[in-house]
C-alpha positions as CSV (number, residue, x, y, z in Angstrom):
1,M,156.4,-1.0,84.6
2,E,155.5,0.1,87.8
3,G,151.7,1.0,88.9
4,E,150.5,4.5,89.4
5,R,152.2,6.9,91.9
6,R,151.0,10.0,93.8
7,N,153.1,12.8,94.9
8,L,152.0,16.4,96.4
9,E,153.9,19.3,94.8
10,L,154.7,22.7,95.0
11,K,156.6,24.8,92.4
12,A,157.9,28.6,92.6
13,R,160.2,31.0,90.9
14,D,163.5,31.1,93.0
15,P,164.9,34.5,93.2
16,S,168.2,33.5,94.7
17,Q,169.6,29.9,94.1
18,G,172.2,30.8,96.5
19,S,170.2,31.5,99.5
20,S,168.3,28.2,98.7
21,L,171.0,26.5,98.7
22,R,172.1,28.1,102.3
23,T,168.4,27.1,103.4
24,C,168.9,23.6,102.3
25,E,172.3,23.2,104.0
26,D,170.9,25.0,107.0
27,L,167.8,22.5,107.1
28,G,170.2,19.3,107.2
29,A,168.6,18.4,103.7
30,E,170.6,15.5,102.2
31,D,172.2,16.7,99.1
32,Q,172.0,14.0,96.3
33,G,174.1,15.9,93.7
34,T,173.5,17.9,90.5
35,L,171.3,16.2,87.6
36,L,171.4,17.3,83.7
37,Q,167.7,16.5,82.4
38,R,166.2,17.0,79.1
39,D,162.5,16.5,79.0
40,T,160.9,15.9,75.9
41,Y,156.9,16.7,76.0
42,F,154.6,15.2,73.4
43,A,150.9,15.8,72.6
44,A,148.8,13.8,74.5
45,P,145.0,13.7,74.6
46,R,145.1,13.9,78.3
47,G,147.5,14.8,81.1
48,R,151.2,15.3,80.0
49,F,153.6,12.8,78.5
50,K,157.4,13.0,78.7
51,L,160.7,11.4,78.0
52,R,163.1,12.1,80.7
53,Q,166.7,11.6,79.5
54,E,169.5,12.3,82.1
55,K,173.3,12.3,81.7
56,G,174.6,8.9,83.1
57,A,171.1,7.4,83.7
58,T,168.3,5.0,81.9
59,A,165.8,7.6,80.3
60,H,162.2,6.9,81.1
61,L,158.8,7.9,80.1
62,I,156.7,9.8,82.3
63,A,152.8,10.2,81.9
64,Y,151.2,12.4,84.6
65,E,147.9,14.4,85.4
66,R,147.8,17.2,88.0
67,P,145.8,20.4,88.1
68,D,147.6,23.5,86.9
69,V,147.1,25.7,90.2
70,A,149.8,27.5,92.2
71,G,150.5,26.2,95.2
72,N,150.0,22.4,96.7
73,R,148.6,20.2,94.0
74,E,148.5,16.3,93.8
75,S,150.2,14.6,90.8
76,R,149.3,11.1,89.7
77,Y,151.7,9.5,87.3
78,R,153.7,6.3,85.8
79,I,157.2,6.1,85.1
80,V,158.6,3.3,82.7
81,A,162.2,2.9,82.0
82,V,163.3,3.0,78.4
83,P,166.6,1.6,77.2
84,E,166.4,3.1,73.6
85,A,166.1,6.6,74.3
86,I,166.6,7.9,70.9
87,E,164.6,5.6,68.9
88,T,161.8,6.3,71.4
89,E,161.9,9.8,71.2
90,E,162.1,9.5,67.3
91,A,159.0,7.1,66.9
92,L,156.9,9.3,69.6
93,A,157.6,12.5,67.9
94,G,156.7,10.9,64.4
95,T,153.4,9.8,65.6
96,L,152.4,12.4,68.4
97,G,154.4,15.4,67.7
98,I,156.7,17.5,70.1
99,V,155.0,20.1,72.5
100,A,158.5,21.4,74.1
101,V,162.0,20.4,75.1
102,V,163.0,21.4,78.6
103,N,166.4,21.5,79.5
104,K,167.4,21.6,83.1
105,T,170.3,21.8,85.7
106,R,168.7,20.4,88.8
107,R,170.3,20.2,92.0
108,L,168.6,17.8,94.4
109,F,168.0,17.4,98.0
110,L,166.3,15.3,100.2
111,F,164.3,16.2,103.4
112,E,162.1,14.3,105.8
113,G,160.4,12.6,102.7
114,V,160.3,15.5,100.4
115,R,162.4,16.0,97.2
116,I,163.9,19.8,96.9
117,H,164.6,20.6,93.3
118,L,166.8,23.9,92.7
119,D,166.3,23.9,89.0
120,S,167.8,26.1,86.4
121,V,165.6,25.8,83.3
122,E,167.1,27.0,80.1
123,G,165.4,29.9,78.8
124,L,163.0,30.5,81.9
125,G,165.4,30.9,84.7
126,D,165.8,29.4,88.2
127,Y,162.8,27.9,90.3
128,I,162.3,25.8,93.3
129,E,160.2,22.6,93.3
130,F,159.0,20.3,96.5
131,E,158.0,17.2,95.9
132,A,156.6,14.7,98.7
133,V,155.9,11.1,97.4
134,A,153.5,8.6,98.6
135,E,155.5,5.7,99.3
136,A,152.4,3.0,99.2
137,E,149.0,3.3,97.4
138,E,147.1,3.8,100.5
139,E,149.6,6.5,102.4
140,N,147.6,9.7,102.8
141,L,149.8,12.6,100.9
142,R,147.8,15.3,103.3
143,R,150.6,14.4,106.0
144,F,153.4,16.7,103.6
145,E,150.8,19.6,103.7
146,G,152.4,20.9,106.7
147,L,155.8,20.1,106.0
148,L,155.4,21.5,102.6
149,A,153.9,25.1,104.2
150,D,157.0,24.7,106.7
151,L,159.2,24.3,103.9
152,R,157.7,27.2,102.0
153,K,158.3,29.4,105.0
154,S,161.9,28.4,105.3
155,F,162.6,29.4,101.8
156,E,160.6,32.5,102.1
157,I,158.3,31.5,99.2
158,E,155.8,34.5,98.6
159,D,152.3,33.8,96.8
160,A,153.5,35.8,93.9
161,D,156.4,33.3,93.3
162,L,154.4,30.4,93.2
163,I,153.9,28.7,89.8
164,G,150.7,26.7,88.3
165,E,152.1,25.7,85.2
166,S,154.4,22.9,83.9
167,Y,158.0,23.7,82.8
168,C,156.4,22.6,79.5
169,D,153.9,25.1,79.2
170,L,156.3,28.0,80.1
171,V,158.7,27.0,77.6
172,A,156.1,26.5,74.8
173,K,154.5,29.8,75.9
174,N,158.1,31.5,75.7
175,S,159.1,30.2,72.2
176,H,155.7,31.2,70.9
177,S,156.6,35.0,72.3
178,A,159.9,34.8,70.7
179,R,158.4,33.8,67.3
180,N,155.8,36.5,67.4
181,T,158.2,39.1,68.1
């Protein structure tokens, strides 16, 4: 198991993934391909706790805490590889309960130390996310603030497009609304 990690992130609605894809290409961001991810969120007394299953890759448990604010926000997280994903999911679902399941297609780009995610989330729509990961414990994430601001301008992200919640919260809210109609 690795130690605690930190990142600075920003999430927003993406009104045009075609335009965002062109912006990635214009910036010269390195295309890392398309990922098919399924995140199962479990009830946790603090923060969020999910099992990420990705087609063709080892599953991971991810525990993280971050404020639910629109704009730049610091996240602290731990990641643990899980060789037995199905059994782990069943055990955690039986003991903690499942809050939500998020299925998404993620197009991943790298640009100057920032991960750019072009996400299509099942039942929610399209989003863009920037993640600047601290490589060392003592590394100051504030150095990424200017870069995230520049990326926000390049992708023409408006204040109204910013999202403070996690996909888990949005999916849970969406499914709750659907049950009440």
